[in-house]
N, C-alpha and C positions, 0 to 999 in steps of 0.2 A: 954578541955578548952572551955569557953563560947564565943560566937561570931564567926566571920569569920577568917579563916586562909588560906593562900595560900602556897602550897608546891610545889616546883619545883625540878625535879630530872632528872637524865639521866638513863634509864634502860638498863641493860646489854642484848644484844642479844645472847642467848646461841648458836646460829648457827655461831657465829663469825662475824656477821655483825656489822655495826656502831652502837654505842649507841643511843637508842630512846629517844627523848625529851618528857617529860611528865609533865603535871601540874594538880594538884588536888586542888579543892576548898573544904574546910571543914567548915561545920556549926555546931556549938556546938560540935566539935570533930567527926562529922559524915560526910562521903563523900557526897557532894552535886552536884559536877560536876566534869568530867574528861575530859582531853584533851591529846591524844596520837598522835605522828607523825608516819606516815608510810613512810619510805624512798623510797618505790617502787610506792607511789601514788602521783599524782599532787595536790598540796595544792590549796584549793579554794582561790581565790584572786590573783592567779598568772595572769600576764598580758603578752600577746603575741602580736607580729606583726604576723598576719595571712594572708594567701592568699586564696581568695575565690576559691572553687573547682567546686561545681555544686549545683543548686537549687533542692529542694525536692517539687515536685508539690503536691499540696492538703494539705501541712502541713505548708505553710508559712514560710519556712526556707531554710537555705543553709548549706552544708558542707563546711568547711574551713580547710586548711592544717595548722598544728602547728608543732613545733619541736617535740612534744610528739605523733604525729599522727593525726588522724581526729577528728575535733570537730564540734559541730552543734550549729548553731545560730537560735534562734526561732524569729518569728514576725519581719522580715527585708524584705525590698523591695529595688529594684533598684541597686542591686549589681551585677557586672558582673564577670564572670570567670577571674582569673587572677588578680583581683583588691586586693590591700593590705588594711588592716584596723587593728586597735587596738581592741582586745577582752579580756575579763576577764573571768576566771573559776568561775562558780557559785556554783559548788558543786562536789561531788564525783560521777563518772559515774557508772552505773550498769555494772556487768561483760559483756564484749563483746560489749559494746555500746560506742559511741563517747562522748568525753568530752562535758559536758554542758557548753555552753559559752553565754556571752552576749556582745552586742557592747556598752552598757551604763557602760563604765568603771568608777569606783569610787576609791578614795583614802582615806582610813579609818584610823583614828588614835584615840587616847583615847579621845581627846577634840574636834576633828572636822572631817568633811567628805568633801572632795573637790569634786564637782560635775561638771565635763567638759560638756560644752554645756548647762548648766542649771544655768544661772546667778542668782545672788541675794545672800544676806547675812541673814541668818535666824537662829533662836534658836530653840532647841527642845521644844515641849510643855510640856515635863516632867520637864523642869525647871520651878517650880511653883512660886518661889520668883521673883517678878518683878525687884527688885533691883539687884539681882544676874543676871538676864537675861540681863538687860541694861548694867551692868558692863561687862559682857562677850562680848556683841556686841561692846562695846566701844573699848575694847582691840582688837577685831578682826578688826575693822575699821582702828585702829592705824597701824596695821601690814599690811593690804591688800589694802588700798585705792589707793596706788601708785604702787601696784604689777603688773607686766606685764600679769600675768595670769588672772587678772580681766579686762584687757583692750582688744581692738581689736574687730574684727568682730565676734568672737565666744568666748566670755568671759566664764570663769567657775564661779561657785557659791561656797558657803561654808555654811555647816550646823553645828552649834555648838551643841555638844552632851550634854546629861544630866550630865555627869561628871563634866562639867564646874561649876555647882552649888557648891559653897564653896571651889573651888580650887584656888590655888595661881595664881594671874593674870600673873605673870612672866612665871609660868609653861605653862599656856594656850597660851601666846603669842610665846613662843619657839616652842611649838608643832604645831601651826598654820603655823608658818614661815617654819618649817622643812617639813611639809606636802605639803605646797604650792610649795616649791622648788622641792620636789621630783616629784610632778605632772608635773611641768613645763618641767623637764628634760625627762620624759617619753613621754609626749605629743609632744615634739619637734623632736622626732624620725622621720627620713626621709629614713630609709632603705627600701629594696625591697623584701627580702625573709622571710620565716618564722623564727622567732627568740623570745626567751624569754627575755622579757625586765625587768620584776620584779617578784621575788619570792613571793609567798604568804606567809602570817605570820605563824610561827610555834606555838606550844602550849605555849611556854613562852611569846612570843609577844602577842598572843591572851588573855592570862591571865591578862597581864598588860593592854591590850586595852579594854577588854569587861567586866572583873569581877569587882565587887565593890572593893574599897579600902580596904585593910586589910593587917595585918602583913604578911610578906614574909619569909619563911624559904626555903633556897636554898642550894643545894649541891648533888653530887652524893651519893647515898645511903640513902637519907632522908626518902624515903617511908619505907624501912626496919627499920630504926632507930626509927621511930614513930610507928612501928607496924601496918602499912597499908598493908602489903603484903596480909593479909587474906582478906581484903576488895576487892583487886584486884582479887584474886583467886575466890572469890564468883561471881564476875561479869563475869568470864570466863565461867561459868555454867549457865543453864536456870533458876534455882530456886532462888527466893527471899522470905525471910521470912516476915510474917505479924503478927501483934499482936494476942495474944490468940491461937497460934498454927497454924493459916491459912497461906497459901503460894500462891505465884505466880509462874507460869512457863511460861517464856517469850522465844519463840523460833522464830527465823528469818529464813525465806525461801527466795527464789529468788523472789516470788510474793508478799509476805506479812509478816507481824509479827502477830503471834498468841499468845494470852495470855490466859492462863487457870487459873481460880480462884478455889482454893480448901479450904474447911473449916477445914480440918485436923480431929482431934478427936472430935470436938465440934458438938454434934448431936442435939442441942437445936433448936427450931422453928426459933429463930432470927439469927442463926449462919450465914446463907447466906447473910442476909443484913449487918451484921457486917463485913463480910469478904469483901463485895462489897464496902462498905463505906471506909474500909481501903485501898482497891485497888485504889480507887479514889484520895486518898491522896498520896499514894506512887508511882503510875504509872509515873507521870511526872519526878520524881527524876530517877527512873530506866531507863527510855527512854533516858534521858540526859547522864547518867553515861555509858550506853551501846552504844550511838551514833546511835540509831535506829530511822528510820522514814519510810515514805511510808504509804501503807495501813495497818491499825492495826485492828484486830478483837479481841474483849474481849468475851471469853466464861465465863460468869459470874456464880457464885454460885446461887443455886435456891432462888428466892425471889418472893414475890407477885407483880403483875402489879401495885398495889397501891403504892409500894415503889419505883418505877422507878423514879418518879419526884425527890425524895430525892436523889437518886443516881446521877441523872443528875446535880442537884445543887451542889453536893459535887465534882463532876468531873470538872464542870466549875470553881469552886473555886480552884481546884488543878492546873489547867493549866493557871490560870489568870496571875500568876507572871513568867511563863515559857517564855524564850525569843524566842523559836523556833515556828514559825507559825504552829498552829494545829487546824484542823477543826473537830468539834464534830459532825459527820454526822448523828448519831442517830441509831435507832434500825433496825435490819434487820428482814425479814419475820420469820426467824427461832429463834428469841429472842436473838441474839447476838448484841453487840454494836460495831459500827464501827467508827473509826477515821481516818483522813487523816493528816499526819504530813510531813512537809517539810524535804527532805533528806539533811539536812545541815551538817551532821556529818559523820565521817567514822565509820561503824560498828566495835566495838572494840573487839567483842568476839574472832574472829580468831586471831587477833593480840595479845591480852592478852594470849591466849592459847599458841601461839608460844613463847612469852617472858618468860612465867611461866614454860615452858617445859611440 
């Protein structure tokens, strides 16, 4: 099928655990993004009431106690041991490390983001149509002008997201009102001990919140019904095929992600450049689907130094539309190419291996 489709499923855990929520975005019938829930992991976006434990000298942060164990807050000052505060999980922790947290709590929905402590009503610059921007701001003013969240000594702000462009004004108003009410309830918390106040969004909610509007196919067994099991099985292994018989081998370690580019049976002089350009186009999709981030090293196929600029341009174009922050760091002394990508996702290889048996 041409265009975008969203497929929502519940995958069976062969070990007898609870079904695993899954969402797959298809572009022209080909997987473009994948979200899986890990019942054993804390979801990013989860909000806790935490208790300050101890500062970490030289790192500008503090450890805090949460119901799930220790968390780490970066770049904070003036916090005393025993003090309570609201914190939000920003990503998945590396094995053996504390939960990454922030004290800048956000409430994100499809059409808006509520920003406590940062007043103002603004619209995303991605809304390019002036009339659409003004219409969305007018809806937000109607909903929020007299809302308690926007009043008082420490008012919150709201950012209207790009999804507002072309959306039904009534749907925008309902979403803003619901998000503002949720934020008000959480911010009014007056408890004293570590406690979870709000669960982070699961794959189905994230698909609704962050993916483009598209037809949705939902139901247990949908992936198998649409013949997508083979795509998931391929993602559980390291190899990804490229055009012309070339391939990528993507292997995640504790320290970094290594990507090896092979030309296959093509022995022509231009084979290396062709494989590397195909890598530049395919790599963002593979990293999204596999949930990989951190330091990434590309061991590219042989090509002349004169071709490096062409490869760099293709790589920038490939990551331009990718939503995860990625820094193209450049060439290493040994001729590899290095990237730094935010660890915004759960690495899916081990989880897929478990689910697929």
